[in-house]
SEFIKE-554711 format. One record per residue: residue number from 1; residue in three letters; y, x, z of N, C-alpha, C in turn. Coordinates in steps of 0.05 Angstrom, whole numbers. Layout:
BEGIN
<resi = NUM, resn = ALA, n.north = Y, n.east = X, n.up = Z, ca.north = Y, ca.east = X, ca.up = Z, c.north = Y, c.east = X, c.up = Z> $
...
This chain:
BEGIN
<resi = 1, resn = UNK, n.north = -25, n.east = -1539, n.up = -398, ca.north = -2, ca.east = -1556, ca.up = -395, c.north = -11, c.east = -1585, c.up = -390> $
<resi = 2, resn = UNK, n.north = 2, n.east = -1598, n.up = -372, ca.north = -4, ca.east = -1626, ca.up = -366, c.north = 10, c.east = -1644, c.up = -385> $
<resi = 3, resn = UNK, n.north = -5, n.east = -1664, n.up = -395, ca.north = 6, ca.east = -1683, ca.up = -414, c.north = 27, c.east = -1700, c.up = -399> $
<resi = 4, resn = UNK, n.north = 49, n.east = -1707, n.up = -412, ca.north = 69, ca.east = -1723, ca.up = -399, c.north = 59, c.east = -1751, c.up = -394> $
<resi = 5, resn = UNK, n.north = 68, n.east = -1763, n.up = -372, ca.north = 60, ca.east = -1790, ca.up = -365, c.north = 81, c.east = -1810, c.up = -375> $
<resi = 6, resn = UNK, n.north = 72, n.east = -1834, n.up = -380, ca.north = 90, ca.east = -1856, ca.up = -386, c.north = 106, c.east = -1862, c.up = -360> $
<resi = 7, resn = UNK, n.north = 130, n.east = -1873, n.up = -364, ca.north = 147, ca.east = -1878, ca.up = -340, c.north = 134, c.east = -1897, c.up = -321> $
<resi = 8, resn = UNK, n.north = 121, n.east = -1918, n.up = -330, ca.north = 108, ca.east = -1937, ca.up = -312, c.north = 86, c.east = -1923, c.up = -296> $
<resi = 9, resn = UNK, n.north = 73, n.east = -1904, n.up = -308, ca.north = 51, ca.east = -1889, ca.up = -294, c.north = 63, c.east = -1871, c.up = -272> $
<resi = 10, resn = UNK, n.north = 86, n.east = -1859, n.up = -278, ca.north = 100, ca.east = -1842, ca.up = -258, c.north = 107, c.east = -1859, c.up = -234> $
<resi = 11, resn = UNK, n.north = 118, n.east = -1882, n.up = -239, ca.north = 126, ca.east = -1900, ca.up = -217, c.north = 101, c.east = -1909, c.up = -201> $
<resi = 12, resn = UNK, n.north = 80, n.east = -1916, n.up = -214, ca.north = 56, ca.east = -1925, ca.up = -201, c.north = 44, c.east = -1903, c.up = -183> $
<resi = 13, resn = UNK, n.north = 41, n.east = -1879, n.up = -194, ca.north = 30, ca.east = -1857, ca.up = -179, c.north = 47, c.east = -1849, c.up = -156> $
<resi = 14, resn = UNK, n.north = 73, n.east = -1848, n.up = -160, ca.north = 92, ca.east = -1840, ca.up = -139, c.north = 91, c.east = -1861, c.up = -116> $
<resi = 15, resn = UNK, n.north = 91, n.east = -1886, n.up = -123, ca.north = 90, ca.east = -1907, ca.up = -102, c.north = 64, c.east = -1906, c.up = -87> $
<resi = 16, resn = UNK, n.north = 42, n.east = -1902, n.up = -101, ca.north = 16, ca.east = -1900, ca.up = -88, c.north = 16, c.east = -1877, c.up = -68> $
<resi = 17, resn = UNK, n.north = 26, n.east = -1853, n.up = -76, ca.north = 26, ca.east = -1830, ca.up = -59, c.north = 44, c.east = -1835, c.up = -35> $
<resi = 18, resn = UNK, n.north = 67, n.east = -1847, n.up = -40, ca.north = 85, ca.east = -1853, ca.up = -18, c.north = 71, c.east = -1871, c.up = 3> $
<resi = 19, resn = UNK, n.north = 59, n.east = -1892, n.up = -7, ca.north = 46, ca.east = -1911, ca.up = 12, c.north = 22, c.east = -1899, c.up = 26> $
<resi = 20, resn = UNK, n.north = 7, n.east = -1883, n.up = 12, ca.north = -18, ca.east = -1872, ca.up = 23, c.north = -13, c.east = -1847, c.up = 41> $
<resi = 21, resn = UNK, n.north = 6, n.east = -1830, n.up = 33, ca.north = 8, ca.east = -1805, ca.up = 48, c.north = 35, c.east = -1798, c.up = 59> $
<resi = 22, resn = UNK, n.north = 57, n.east = -1811, n.up = 50, ca.north = 83, ca.east = -1802, ca.up = 58, c.north = 98, c.east = -1821, c.up = 76> $
<resi = 23, resn = UNK, n.north = 94, n.east = -1847, n.up = 73, ca.north = 110, ca.east = -1867, ca.up = 86, c.north = 113, c.east = -1863, c.up = 116> $
<resi = 24, resn = UNK, n.north = 91, n.east = -1861, n.up = 130, ca.north = 91, ca.east = -1859, ca.up = 159, c.north = 107, c.east = -1835, c.up = 168> $
<resi = 25, resn = UNK, n.north = 101, n.east = -1812, n.up = 157, ca.north = 115, ca.east = -1787, ca.up = 165, c.north = 145, c.east = -1788, c.up = 158> $
<resi = 26, resn = UNK, n.north = 152, n.east = -1796, n.up = 133, ca.north = 180, ca.east = -1795, ca.up = 125, c.north = 196, c.east = -1816, c.up = 139> $
<resi = 27, resn = UNK, n.north = 185, n.east = -1840, n.up = 143, ca.north = 201, ca.east = -1861, ca.up = 157, c.north = 206, c.east = -1854, c.up = 186> $
<resi = 28, resn = UNK, n.north = 188, n.east = -1838, n.up = 198, ca.north = 192, ca.east = -1830, ca.up = 226, c.north = 212, c.east = -1807, c.up = 229> $
<resi = 29, resn = UNK, n.north = 213, n.east = -1790, n.up = 209, ca.north = 230, ca.east = -1766, ca.up = 211, c.north = 255, c.east = -1766, c.up = 193> $
<resi = 30, resn = UNK, n.north = 256, n.east = -1783, n.up = 173, ca.north = 277, ca.east = -1781, ca.up = 153, c.north = 288, c.east = -1808, c.up = 144> $
<resi = 31, resn = UNK, n.north = 288, n.east = -1828, n.up = 163, ca.north = 298, ca.east = -1855, ca.up = 157, c.north = 325, c.east = -1853, c.up = 144> $
<resi = 32, resn = UNK, n.north = 330, n.east = -1869, n.up = 123, ca.north = 355, ca.east = -1872, ca.up = 109, c.north = 362, c.east = -1848, c.up = 91> $
<resi = 33, resn = UNK, n.north = 346, n.east = -1828, n.up = 90, ca.north = 350, ca.east = -1806, ca.up = 71, c.north = 337, c.east = -1814, c.up = 44> $
<resi = 34, resn = UNK, n.north = 338, n.east = -1796, n.up = 25, ca.north = 326, ca.east = -1801, ca.up = -1, c.north = 303, c.east = -1782, c.up = -5> $
<resi = 35, resn = UNK, n.north = 283, n.east = -1791, n.up = -21, ca.north = 261, ca.east = -1774, ca.up = -29, c.north = 257, c.east = -1778, c.up = -59> $
<resi = 36, resn = UNK, n.north = 252, n.east = -1756, n.up = -73, ca.north = 244, ca.east = -1756, ca.up = -101, c.north = 215, c.east = -1746, c.up = -101> $
<resi = 37, resn = UNK, n.north = 198, n.east = -1761, n.up = -114, ca.north = 170, ca.east = -1754, ca.up = -115, c.north = 162, c.east = -1748, c.up = -144> $
<resi = 38, resn = UNK, n.north = 151, n.east = -1724, n.up = -148, ca.north = 140, ca.east = -1716, ca.up = -174, c.north = 110, c.east = -1718, c.up = -172> $
<resi = 39, resn = UNK, n.north = 98, n.east = -1739, n.up = -184, ca.north = 70, ca.east = -1745, ca.up = -179, c.north = 50, c.east = -1726, c.up = -192> $
<resi = 40, resn = UNK, n.north = 57, n.east = -1712, n.up = -213, ca.north = 38, ca.east = -1694, ca.up = -225, c.north = 31, c.east = -1671, c.up = -206> $
<resi = 41, resn = UNK, n.north = 52, n.east = -1658, n.up = -195, ca.north = 48, ca.east = -1636, ca.up = -177, c.north = 44, c.east = -1645, c.up = -148> $
<resi = 42, resn = UNK, n.north = 49, n.east = -1670, n.up = -143, ca.north = 50, ca.east = -1682, ca.up = -116, c.north = 69, c.east = -1666, c.up = -98> $
<resi = 43, resn = UNK, n.north = 93, n.east = -1662, n.up = -109, ca.north = 114, ca.east = -1649, ca.up = -95, c.north = 135, c.east = -1670, c.up = -89> $
<resi = 44, resn = UNK, n.north = 148, n.east = -1668, n.up = -65, ca.north = 170, ca.east = -1686, ca.up = -59, c.north = 194, c.east = -1670, c.up = -49> $
<resi = 45, resn = UNK, n.north = 217, n.east = -1682, n.up = -52, ca.north = 242, ca.east = -1669, ca.up = -46, c.north = 259, c.east = -1688, c.up = -29> $
<resi = 46, resn = UNK, n.north = 269, n.east = -1678, n.up = -7, ca.north = 285, ca.east = -1694, ca.up = 12, c.north = 314, c.east = -1686, c.up = 10> $
<resi = 47, resn = UNK, n.north = 332, n.east = -1706, n.up = 14, ca.north = 360, ca.east = -1700, ca.up = 15, c.north = 376, c.east = -1724, c.up = 26> $
<resi = 48, resn = UNK, n.north = 401, n.east = -1719, n.up = 31, ca.north = 419, ca.east = -1740, ca.up = 41, c.north = 429, c.east = -1759, c.up = 20> $
<resi = 49, resn = UNK, n.north = 428, n.east = -1750, n.up = -6, ca.north = 438, ca.east = -1767, ca.up = -28, c.north = 418, c.east = -1768, c.up = -50> $
<resi = 50, resn = UNK, n.north = 421, n.east = -1788, n.up = -67, ca.north = 404, ca.east = -1791, ca.up = -90, c.north = 409, c.east = -1768, c.up = -110> $
<resi = 51, resn = UNK, n.north = 434, n.east = -1760, n.up = -113, ca.north = 441, ca.east = -1738, ca.up = -130, c.north = 428, c.east = -1712, c.up = -121> $
<resi = 52, resn = UNK, n.north = 427, n.east = -1707, n.up = -95, ca.north = 416, ca.east = -1683, ca.up = -84, c.north = 386, c.east = -1681, c.up = -90> $
<resi = 53, resn = UNK, n.north = 371, n.east = -1702, n.up = -86, ca.north = 342, ca.east = -1701, ca.up = -91, c.north = 336, c.east = -1700, c.up = -121> $
<resi = 54, resn = UNK, n.north = 353, n.east = -1712, n.up = -137, ca.north = 349, ca.east = -1710, ca.up = -166, c.north = 353, c.east = -1682, c.up = -175> $
<resi = 55, resn = UNK, n.north = 373, n.east = -1668, n.up = -166, ca.north = 378, ca.east = -1640, ca.up = -173, c.north = 355, c.east = -1622, c.up = -164> $
<resi = 56, resn = UNK, n.north = 345, n.east = -1626, n.up = -140, ca.north = 323, ca.east = -1610, ca.up = -129, c.north = 298, c.east = -1614, c.up = -147> $
<resi = 57, resn = UNK, n.north = 292, n.east = -1639, n.up = -154, ca.north = 268, ca.east = -1645, ca.up = -170, c.north = 270, c.east = -1633, c.up = -198> $
<resi = 58, resn = UNK, n.north = 294, n.east = -1636, n.up = -210, ca.north = 297, ca.east = -1625, ca.up = -237, c.north = 295, c.east = -1594, c.up = -237> $
<resi = 59, resn = UNK, n.north = 306, n.east = -1582, n.up = -217, ca.north = 305, ca.east = -1552, ca.up = -215, c.north = 276, c.east = -1543, c.up = -211> $
<resi = 60, resn = UNK, n.north = 261, n.east = -1556, n.up = -194, ca.north = 234, ca.east = -1548, ca.up = -187, c.north = 213, c.east = -1556, c.up = -209> $
<resi = 61, resn = UNK, n.north = 219, n.east = -1578, n.up = -222, ca.north = 200, ca.east = -1589, ca.up = -242, c.north = 214, c.east = -1596, c.up = -268> $
<resi = 62, resn = UNK, n.north = 225, n.east = -1576, n.up = -282, ca.north = 240, ca.east = -1582, ca.up = -306, c.north = 223, c.east = -1596, c.up = -327> $
<resi = 63, resn = UNK, n.north = 234, n.east = -1616, n.up = -340, ca.north = 219, ca.east = -1630, ca.up = -361, c.north = 202, c.east = -1653, c.up = -350> $
<resi = 64, resn = UNK, n.north = 200, n.east = -1656, n.up = -324, ca.north = 184, ca.east = -1678, ca.up = -313, c.north = 203, c.east = -1699, c.up = -301> $
<resi = 65, resn = UNK, n.north = 192, n.east = -1723, n.up = -298, ca.north = 208, ca.east = -1744, ca.up = -286, c.north = 198, c.east = -1749, c.up = -258> $
<resi = 66, resn = UNK, n.north = 216, n.east = -1751, n.up = -239, ca.north = 209, ca.east = -1757, ca.up = -211, c.north = 218, c.east = -1786, c.up = -205> $
<resi = 67, resn = UNK, n.north = 205, n.east = -1798, n.up = -186, ca.north = 212, ca.east = -1825, ca.up = -177, c.north = 226, c.east = -1822, c.up = -150> $
<resi = 68, resn = UNK, n.north = 250, n.east = -1834, n.up = -148, ca.north = 265, ca.east = -1831, ca.up = -123, c.north = 268, c.east = -1858, c.up = -109> $
<resi = 69, resn = UNK, n.north = 269, n.east = -1856, n.up = -82, ca.north = 274, ca.east = -1880, ca.up = -66, c.north = 288, c.east = -1872, c.up = -40> $
<resi = 70, resn = UNK, n.north = 299, n.east = -1892, n.up = -28, ca.north = 312, ca.east = -1888, ca.up = -2, c.north = 291, c.east = -1894, c.up = 20> $
<resi = 71, resn = UNK, n.north = 287, n.east = -1876, n.up = 37, ca.north = 265, ca.east = -1878, ca.up = 57, c.north = 271, c.east = -1901, c.up = 76> $
<resi = 72, resn = UNK, n.north = 252, n.east = -1919, n.up = 78, ca.north = 254, ca.east = -1942, ca.up = 96, c.north = 268, c.east = -1966, c.up = 83> $
<resi = 73, resn = UNK, n.north = 273, n.east = -1965, n.up = 56, ca.north = 286, ca.east = -1987, ca.up = 42, c.north = 270, c.east = -1994, c.up = 17> $
<resi = 74, resn = UNK, n.north = 273, n.east = -2019, n.up = 8, ca.north = 257, ca.east = -2027, ca.up = -15, c.north = 268, c.east = -2016, c.up = -42> $
<resi = 75, resn = UNK, n.north = 292, n.east = -2005, n.up = -42, ca.north = 304, ca.east = -1994, ca.up = -66, c.north = 321, c.east = -1970, c.up = -59> $
<resi = 76, resn = UNK, n.north = 325, n.east = -1953, n.up = -79, ca.north = 342, ca.east = -1929, ca.up = -74, c.north = 371, c.east = -1937, c.up = -71> $
<resi = 77, resn = UNK, n.north = 381, n.east = -1955, n.up = -87, ca.north = 408, ca.east = -1964, ca.up = -85, c.north = 409, c.east = -1995, c.up = -87> $
<resi = 78, resn = UNK, n.north = 431, n.east = -2006, n.up = -78, ca.north = 435, ca.east = -2035, ca.up = -80, c.north = 460, c.east = -2039, c.up = -97> $
<resi = 79, resn = UNK, n.north = 458, n.east = -2055, n.up = -117, ca.north = 481, ca.east = -2062, ca.up = -134, c.north = 490, c.east = -2090, c.up = -127> $
<resi = 80, resn = UNK, n.north = 515, n.east = -2094, n.up = -122, ca.north = 524, ca.east = -2121, ca.up = -115, c.north = 541, c.east = -2119, c.up = -90> $
<resi = 81, resn = UNK, n.north = 549, n.east = -2143, n.up = -82, ca.north = 567, ca.east = -2143, ca.up = -58, c.north = 560, c.east = -2167, c.up = -41> $
<resi = 82, resn = UNK, n.north = 578, n.east = -2172, n.up = -23, ca.north = 575, ca.east = -2194, ca.up = -4, c.north = 592, c.east = -2218, c.up = -13> $
<resi = 83, resn = UNK, n.north = 583, n.east = -2241, n.up = -7, ca.north = 599, ca.east = -2265, ca.up = -11, c.north = 616, c.east = -2269, c.up = 13> $
<resi = 84, resn = UNK, n.north = 641, n.east = -2276, n.up = 8, ca.north = 659, ca.east = -2280, ca.up = 31, c.north = 657, c.east = -2308, c.up = 42> $
């Protein structure tokens, strides 16, 4: 059994793997979709919504935490609005 990782370590490993091995491929083929990355197994899940990739990751890797992001964007979601 693999020891659980701290949340900051999950984020660090997932971001590293995205930058090193996934960014080019995913941004070319899946721009604006979502990806959830489970860094222990190095598995990733693609979908049209954040909810979709979260469900896929939980189903495939129960008990583990995945890091999700929107492909081609600095954050998965944006909170806030526009000034008029």
